C-alpha positions, 0 to 999 in steps of 0.5 A, a space after each residue: 499499499 503506497 503512502 504518498 509523500 509529496 504535497 502534490 500527491 495529497 489532492 483528492 480528485 475535485 469536482 468534475 475530475 474523472 476517476 476511473 472506477 474499477 470493481 473492488 474485486 478487480 483492484 484486490 486481484 491487481 494488488 495480489 490480495 486475492 485470486 480470481 477463484 477466491 473472488 468467484 467464491 466470495 461473490 457466490 457467498 455474498 449473493 447467498 448472504 445478501 451482504 456486500 462483497 467487502 464484508 464477505 471477504 473480511 468475514 471469510 478472512 480472505 482480506 483484512 479490513 485494512 486491505 479492504 479499506 485501502 482497495 475502496 480508497 483506491 476505487 474512489 481515487 483517495 489516499 489510504 494511510 496506515 496510522 501504525 506506520 505513518 509518521 504523524 506530525 504532532 503539530 498537526 494533531 495540536 491544531 484541533 482538540 482531542 474532543 473533536 478528534 474523538 467526536 468524528 473519529 478523525 485525526 490530523 496527521 500532517 500539514 503543509 502550508 495551509 493544507 491539513 491532512 486528516 485521517 478518517 474512517 469516513 472521508 465522506 463526512 462533510 460535517 467532520 471536514 467542516 469542523 476540522 476546517 473551522 477549528 484549524 482554519 486550514 484547508 482540509 484534505 481527508 485521507 482514508 484509514 481504518 476505523 480501529 486505526 484512527 481510534 488507536 491513533 487518537 488514543 496514542 496522540 491525544 492521550 497527552 492532552 487528556 493527561 495534561 488537563 488532568 494534571 492541570 486540574 490536580 495542580 489547581 486543586 492543590 493550589 486551592 488547598 494551599 490558598 485555604 491553608 494560607 488563609 488560616 494562618 
């Protein structure tokens, strides 16, 4: 799964820009993730169960959630990132509150000029994109990541915010206690 490295590669296809839509199975075969035989078996099972092909492939253990999400991102011309290996920029994370990240299950991962890249499990969530744009005052470019990957990254990178808030609260409580003691003498 290729990671994009330059700012020019971060762009989401704009309105009117053509995207070659390929079938999910075709993408997974081209990526070497599954064989035509596995695809045919999964299609038969998918029809019998009445569910999506992606869900069938994951439930069968033929593909991982990350492989499926990467293929779906490729299908619509978006970038997929694996947050377990992506070098998240702490200054990008600091652009918004941990609460906002948790509310939308999305995390800023990089910034370049006035562009903020935000990893999200649902990049079609326009409310989330607008909220990140308002909070950061930057142009937001969504990139795709798995839900679990985003949740884990939020816990990892926003944990310090929560710990600092708790520590600040404890210090304020301690200072209040000292003030009360000083008032008694």
